[in-house]
C-alpha positions as CSV (number, residue, x, y, z in Angstrom):
1,M,-9.2,4.8,-13.2
2,H,-6.9,3.2,-10.6
3,S,-8.1,1.6,-7.4
4,A,-6.5,1.0,-4.1
5,W,-6.9,-2.0,-1.8
6,E,-5.9,-3.0,1.7
7,I,-5.2,-6.7,2.4
8,L,-6.0,-7.1,6.1
9,H,-5.0,-9.7,8.7
10,R,-7.7,-11.4,10.6
11,D,-7.4,-8.8,13.4
12,G,-8.1,-6.0,10.9
13,T,-4.6,-4.6,10.7
14,P,-3.2,-4.0,7.2
15,A,-0.8,-6.5,5.8
16,E,-0.4,-4.9,2.4
17,V,-1.7,-2.1,0.2
18,Q,-2.1,-2.5,-3.6
19,V,-2.7,0.3,-6.0
20,T,-3.9,-1.3,-9.3
21,F,-3.3,0.3,-12.6
22,S,-5.4,0.0,-15.8
23,A,-2.5,-1.7,-17.5
24,G,-3.0,-4.8,-15.3
25,S,-0.1,-4.3,-12.8
26,C,-0.1,-3.0,-9.2
27,L,2.2,-1.2,-6.9
28,A,2.2,-3.2,-3.6
29,F,3.4,-1.9,-0.3
30,T,4.2,-4.1,2.7
31,V,6.5,-4.0,5.8
32,W,9.4,-6.5,5.9
33,T,10.7,-8.2,9.1
34,D,13.5,-5.5,9.3
35,W,10.6,-2.9,9.6
36,S,11.5,-1.3,6.2
37,L,8.7,-0.5,3.8
38,C,8.8,-2.6,0.6
39,A,7.4,-1.1,-2.7
40,E,7.0,-3.7,-5.5
41,L,5.5,-3.4,-9.0
42,R,3.9,-6.7,-9.8
43,A,0.7,-8.5,-10.8
44,P,-2.3,-7.8,-8.5
45,G,-3.4,-10.6,-6.1
46,L,-2.5,-12.2,-2.8
47,P,1.3,-12.7,-2.7
48,D,2.8,-16.1,-1.6
49,Y,4.2,-14.6,1.6
50,L,0.7,-13.9,2.9
51,W,-0.3,-17.4,3.9
52,P,-2.7,-19.0,4.4
53,P,-5.0,-17.1,2.1
54,A,-8.0,-17.7,4.4
55,D,-6.4,-15.6,7.0
56,F,-6.7,-12.4,4.9
57,T,-9.5,-10.2,3.6
58,W,-9.6,-7.4,1.0
59,R,-11.0,-3.9,1.5
60,K,-11.3,-1.3,-1.2
61,L,-10.1,2.1,-0.1
62,P,-12.6,4.8,-0.8
63,V,-10.1,6.9,-2.8
64,A,-10.6,7.9,-6.5
65,L,-7.3,7.8,-8.3
66,S,-7.9,9.1,-11.9
67,E,-4.2,9.6,-12.4
68,I,-1.1,9.7,-10.0
69,V,0.1,13.3,-10.2
70,R,2.7,13.1,-7.4
71,A,4.6,10.3,-5.7
72,K,6.9,10.9,-2.8
73,E,9.3,8.5,-1.0
74,L,10.0,9.0,2.6
75,F,13.3,7.7,4.2
76,D,14.3,7.3,7.8
77,E,17.6,8.7,9.2
78,A,19.5,5.6,8.0
79,G,18.3,6.1,4.4
80,V,15.8,3.2,4.5
81,L,12.5,3.6,2.7
82,S,9.9,4.1,5.5
83,G,7.0,5.7,3.7
84,A,5.4,6.7,0.5
85,E,2.7,9.1,-0.6
86,L,0.6,8.9,-3.8
87,E,-1.5,11.9,-4.8
88,S,-4.3,12.2,-7.4
89,H,-6.1,15.5,-7.8
90,G,-6.7,16.1,-4.1
91,A,-6.9,12.4,-3.1
92,L,-4.0,11.0,-1.2
93,I,-2.8,7.6,-0.1
94,A,0.0,7.5,2.5
95,V,1.7,4.2,3.6
96,R,4.3,4.1,6.4
97,S,6.2,1.5,8.3
98,Y,5.9,2.4,12.0
99,G,7.2,0.0,14.7
100,G,7.2,-2.8,12.2
101,E,3.5,-2.3,11.3
102,L,2.0,-1.0,8.0
103,V,0.1,2.2,8.6
104,V,-2.3,3.4,5.9
105,T,-4.0,6.8,5.7
106,W,-6.0,8.4,3.0
107,T,-8.1,11.3,2.0
108,S,-10.6,11.6,-0.8
109,A,-11.0,14.5,-3.2
């Protein structure tokens, strides 16, 4: 079973989303300063660029991800990655860069 987590700024806005895999890695999504969405496969945990650690909290998303059955990349008119969707048997996690902010939506099966 995979799990999904939001890392939140102090004001409650999402800084990053991590989908963790049973193999010990995670797919992390965040928005860079150029407003593009960054997707990175790495070890789970708070990355160095989210500093200081005390300014961030973790929240588990209420989405059951038994297996990823569909992944979709979304690009803007310039061809820059601006969103992604991960689907698992009726559950969906969608992340997007909108106005330089990370927007996260989900539905449960």
